[in-house]
C-alpha positions, 0 to 999 in steps of 0.5 A: 923116423927109424922104424922098428923091426917088431910091434904089438899086434892082435892077430886072428889065427882062425874062425871061432871065439874071441880066443882066436885073437892072440896077442903078440909083442914080436910081430914083424913090422910089415913094409910098404910095397910099390904103391902103398904107405905105411901108417903108424896106427893111432887108433883103430875102430870096431865093426861088425865085420871084424867079429862076423869074419872071425866067427864065420857069421857070413857063411851060408851054414850060419842062420842065427844072429850075429854072435861073439862066440863063433858058430858051431857050423862054418863053410870054409868057402864062404866065411867072409863078407864076400863069400869067399875063404880067408887066410889066417893068420890075419890082423883084422881091424879096417877103421884106421886113423894114424900118420904115415910113417913111411911110403913104398916105390911110387908114392910122394915121400912128402906124404910122410907125416900126413894124418890120414883115415882109411877107405876100407874098400880095396879096389881094382886100380885099373877098374875101380867101378867094378864091385866084382873086384873089391877086397875089404881092409882088414879081411882081404889083407891085414888091417890096423889091430897093430901099431903098424899097417900098410895099405895102398896109398889111395886108401889112405885119405889125408884128413884135417880135423881137430878131433882126437885120433880115437874120434877119427877112428869111428868114421871109416866103416860105420859112416861110409856104410851109412852113407852108401845105404842112403845114397842107393836109396836116393834119400832127400828131404822129401823122405822120412826114414826109419832107423832101427838100431839107431844107437849102433855105429852105423845107425847113429850114422844114418841118423846124422847122415839122413839128417844131413840130407834134410830128411825127417828121422825117426829112430828105434832104440832102447829107452836108456839110449834115447837121449843119446839118439836125440842128440845125434839128430833124430826127430822122434825116438821110439822104443826099440820095437813097439807093440804095434809100430804102426800105432807107434808111428802116429801117422808118419809116413815112412818113405825109407827104411834104413836096416842093419838088424833084420830078425824077427821083427823084419816084417812089421818093420816092413809093413810100415813102409808107404807104397813106392817106399825103398828098403835099403840094408846093410846088415842083420845083426838080429838075424839073417833069416827072415819071412817075406810076404811077397804080396807086400813087396809087389803090391806096395811097389817097394824097392829092396836095395841091398848095400855093401860096396860103396861108390868110390866118391862116398869116402872122399865126401865124408872127408869133406863132412868131417872137415866142415864139422857137418857130422860128429863122432859118437865115441862111446869107449876106448880100450887099449889094443891089447884089451881087444878082447874086452872091447869086442865083447862090450861091442856085441853086447851092445849096450853102448851108444855110438862106436868103440875104439882100440889104441895100440 
């Protein structure tokens, strides 16, 4: 195919609110370097990492909940997931579904035309198991909020599916994050998993993937979303935060708390874990600053498991789940890429269930 020289792209120019994302109709089409592929982007999912990086929420200077509008104080040295600086301009957008349009030196030309989704973790090719040598797609390098994007060939994962481009774009970040949390907590059919924020992209993925492991799943979500969360497979769905969570659980023995919410309700969530229970965390959208009674941790023999950089095998496993129909997308809405401001606004309001996607 003949490739254009320029493309439409939404480019983030700095930290702050949505106004930092600027629409360009003449942005240069990137060129695949050695070991890379050029992907024609068909759809790109939204996730919290894009918002948090643009707003600067990852900085230790920020103590409030995730915000779409930016934060008053952001340290220059730690505004990204990896507590490191970021260079602007940057094309964000991690969750790419697309078609390989060209390949760089050293990549099999037979991959041109291949339908792919992105593995978002950028690893050291000489030491892929070292989590200290990782980056994230759309953060440490340009991502998919554009008509074309380059990525390492190993990060472009072939997928054979009848799902639409927008549906496939819901998986990469949310489902790999969820599977990483469950793998780190060694969730099995013997567990009962409590999922706060179960209507979100990661929360809904936790529900599905925990059920795939055979676990019992109790979800917390606002009542208008209970039907949608039940459809994802939850065994029970309770209000987002009952006045008395222990009473609402009615004797359930929660062995795993899979949390991306945090915030003021965190102590009450932690308090329902059974002795020897595991707390696995990959987010804090309601606020990162929580109060911990250390007696709860040590007297109840709890394990705390942070989960960010996933095992390299997780994404390959997800491809298998997708192709086997073992998990399904939860596509809440699709917007044109040019309307990314509106899409992210809807995303941060959290009135939806599942994932929001933009298409070039």
